[in-house]
Backbone as ProteinMPNN parsed JSONL, in Angstrom:
{"seq_chain_A": "MADIVNLRMARKAKARAADKAEARANRALHGRTREERKTSEAEIARIARTVDGAKRED", "coords_chain_A": {"N_chain_A": [[-27.267, -30.833, 18.669], [-26.414, -29.808, 21.948], [-23.321, -30.062, 23.836], [-22.902, -31.775, 26.935], [-21.983, -30.221, 29.927], [-20.045, -30.437, 32.773], [-20.54, -28.478, 35.412], [-19.16, -28.11, 37.84], [-16.619, -29.139, 37.31], [-15.894, -27.418, 35.243], [-15.829, -24.98, 36.577], [-13.71, -25.415, 38.365], [-11.624, -25.775, 36.543], [-11.512, -23.249, 35.427], [-10.7, -21.791, 37.659], [-8.16, -22.914, 38.085], [-6.879, -22.041, 35.757], [-6.883, -19.282, 36.197], [-5.254, -19.161, 38.458], [-2.838, -20.06, 37.37], [-2.308, -17.963, 35.599], [-1.925, -15.858, 37.398], [0.33, -16.783, 38.738], [2.161, -16.747, 36.654], [2.354, -13.993, 36.2], [3.442, -13.188, 38.656], [5.906, -14.497, 38.563], [7.077, -13.063, 36.525], [7.337, -10.556, 37.711], [8.749, -10.987, 40.154], [10.673, -12.862, 39.707], [13.254, -12.17, 38.953], [16.77, -11.418, 38.826], [18.843, -9.444, 41.048], [20.541, -7.797, 39.571], [19.223, -7.705, 37.084], [16.89, -6.349, 37.844], [17.981, -3.862, 38.668], [19.087, -2.984, 36.262], [16.781, -2.724, 34.714], [15.4, -0.731, 36.178], [17.192, 1.384, 35.858], [17.04, 1.776, 33.112], [14.36, 2.607, 32.874], [14.509, 5.001, 34.328], [16.289, 6.422, 32.694], [14.763, 6.729, 30.359], [12.684, 8.281, 31.395], [14.093, 10.641, 32.041], [14.835, 11.438, 29.465], [12.353, 11.949, 28.278], [11.403, 14.002, 29.985], [13.315, 15.948, 29.415], [12.653, 16.599, 26.835], [10.337, 17.988, 26.931], [8.385, 20.89, 26.331], [8.394, 24.226, 27.542], [5.698, 26.2, 28.711]], "CA_chain_A": [[-27.501, -30.937, 20.078], [-25.303, -29.243, 22.717], [-22.573, -30.971, 24.689], [-23.179, -31.663, 28.361], [-20.815, -29.687, 30.619], [-20.071, -30.551, 34.22], [-20.253, -27.127, 35.879], [-18.174, -28.169, 38.906], [-15.309, -29.296, 36.671], [-15.609, -26.201, 34.483], [-15.475, -23.943, 37.541], [-12.37, -25.723, 38.857], [-10.684, -25.528, 35.449], [-11.385, -21.794, 35.318], [-9.906, -21.353, 38.807], [-6.779, -23.321, 37.824], [-6.335, -21.152, 34.728], [-6.634, -17.986, 36.836], [-4.08, -19.329, 39.32], [-1.654, -20.127, 36.509], [-2.047, -16.619, 35.081], [-1.375, -15.075, 38.501], [1.687, -17.276, 38.97], [2.99, -16.26, 35.545], [2.603, -12.568, 36.453], [4.361, -13.084, 39.795], [7.237, -14.89, 38.11], [7.626, -11.958, 35.729], [7.694, -9.453, 38.604], [9.654, -11.32, 41.248], [11.613, -13.905, 39.334], [14.434, -11.596, 38.303], [17.915, -11.202, 39.696], [19.036, -8.054, 41.469], [21.157, -7.079, 38.453], [18.18, -7.451, 36.075], [16.014, -5.294, 38.362], [18.701, -2.583, 38.629], [19.192, -2.599, 34.855], [15.454, -2.291, 34.292], [15.117, 0.552, 36.814], [18.046, 2.387, 35.235], [16.467, 2.045, 31.788], [13.145, 3.402, 33.081], [14.941, 6.345, 34.732], [16.869, 7.071, 31.517], [13.658, 7.109, 29.484], [11.975, 9.388, 32.039], [14.906, 11.847, 31.86], [14.767, 11.831, 28.052], [11.029, 12.534, 28.046], [11.356, 15.278, 30.691], [14.155, 16.899, 28.714], [12.067, 16.953, 25.559], [9.114, 18.768, 27.142], [8.488, 22.326, 26.066], [7.821, 25.088, 28.568], [4.599, 27.072, 28.204]], "C_chain_A": [[-26.252, -30.466, 20.826], [-24.607, -30.31, 23.548], [-22.937, -30.73, 26.146], [-21.885, -31.245, 29.052], [-21.019, -29.853, 32.118], [-19.626, -29.202, 34.78], [-19.194, -27.108, 36.977], [-16.779, -28.278, 38.305], [-14.929, -28.052, 35.878], [-15.168, -25.078, 35.414], [-14.06, -24.173, 38.076], [-11.316, -25.465, 37.782], [-10.442, -24.028, 35.273], [-10.516, -21.25, 36.456], [-8.437, -21.724, 38.613], [-6.127, -22.405, 36.794], [-6.014, -19.78, 35.321], [-5.409, -18.058, 37.731], [-2.796, -19.383, 38.497], [-1.295, -18.755, 35.968], [-1.425, -15.74, 36.163], [0.068, -15.491, 38.792], [2.635, -16.777, 37.889], [3.335, -14.791, 35.756], [3.586, -12.385, 37.605], [5.772, -13.49, 39.406], [7.88, -13.766, 37.315], [8.089, -10.817, 36.634], [8.817, -9.816, 39.567], [10.724, -12.332, 40.876], [12.859, -13.389, 38.64], [15.557, -11.433, 39.314], [18.03, -9.723, 40.045], [19.61, -7.22, 40.327], [20.124, -6.758, 37.372], [17.248, -6.338, 36.54], [16.696, -3.934, 38.281], [18.828, -2.071, 37.196], [17.859, -2.052, 34.359], [15.109, -0.923, 34.882], [15.946, 1.667, 36.196], [17.518, 2.763, 33.852], [15.215, 2.909, 31.896], [13.511, 4.839, 33.456], [15.519, 7.106, 33.54], [15.773, 7.548, 30.578], [12.898, 8.291, 30.072], [12.76, 10.693, 31.887], [14.821, 12.353, 30.42], [13.433, 12.531, 27.764], [10.924, 13.881, 28.735], [12.196, 16.344, 29.983], [13.566, 17.367, 27.396], [10.797, 17.797, 25.706], [9.384, 20.243, 26.879], [7.83, 23.094, 27.208], [6.746, 25.958, 27.94], [4.824, 28.504, 28.568]], "O_chain_A": [[-25.137, -30.71, 20.366], [-25.204, -31.321, 23.919], [-23.245, -29.604, 26.539], [-20.825, -31.824, 28.81], [-22.049, -29.454, 32.66], [-18.462, -28.826, 34.638], [-18.399, -26.169, 37.038], [-15.858, -27.588, 38.742], [-13.758, -27.674, 35.847], [-14.254, -24.317, 35.095], [-13.295, -23.22, 38.224], [-10.226, -24.983, 38.091], [-9.321, -23.593, 35.007], [-9.696, -20.358, 36.244], [-7.555, -20.93, 38.943], [-4.961, -22.034, 36.937], [-4.991, -19.183, 34.987], [-4.609, -17.123, 37.765], [-1.78, -18.811, 38.891], [-0.117, -18.41, 35.883], [-0.507, -14.967, 35.886], [0.921, -14.645, 39.06], [3.78, -16.426, 38.174], [4.471, -14.38, 35.522], [4.464, -11.525, 37.541], [6.738, -12.886, 39.873], [9.086, -13.539, 37.416], [9.109, -10.183, 36.365], [9.74, -9.026, 39.768], [11.603, -12.618, 41.688], [13.455, -14.094, 37.826], [15.314, -11.324, 40.515], [17.4, -8.869, 39.421], [19.213, -6.07, 40.134], [20.142, -5.667, 36.804], [16.855, -5.482, 35.748], [16.073, -2.955, 37.871], [18.693, -0.874, 36.944], [17.817, -1.035, 33.666], [14.59, -0.055, 34.18], [15.453, 2.782, 36.026], [17.547, 3.932, 33.468], [15.026, 3.835, 31.107], [12.899, 5.786, 32.963], [15.269, 8.302, 33.39], [15.848, 8.66, 30.055], [12.509, 9.204, 29.343], [12.166, 11.741, 31.631], [14.745, 13.559, 30.187], [13.391, 13.566, 27.097], [10.408, 14.828, 28.141], [11.818, 17.515, 29.959], [13.943, 18.424, 26.891], [10.246, 18.265, 24.71], [10.462, 20.763, 27.168], [6.826, 22.653, 27.767], [6.864, 26.393, 26.795], [4.011, 29.363, 28.228]]}, "name": "protein", "num_of_chains": 1, "seq": "MADIVNLRMARKAKARAADKAEARANRALHGRTREERKTSEAEIARIARTVDGAKRED"}
């Protein structure tokens, strides 16, 4: 026999889980110091230069 599920509570639990996931993503994006952001941007720029330099001309 199946378990009885309160749909109102299940819906609220799902909404709480979605809010927690969004908060986790925002912390990852905005929860860094200026130095960490600059380091990350410099690393991305370095990788982009390396990839652009390795491209062959047609």
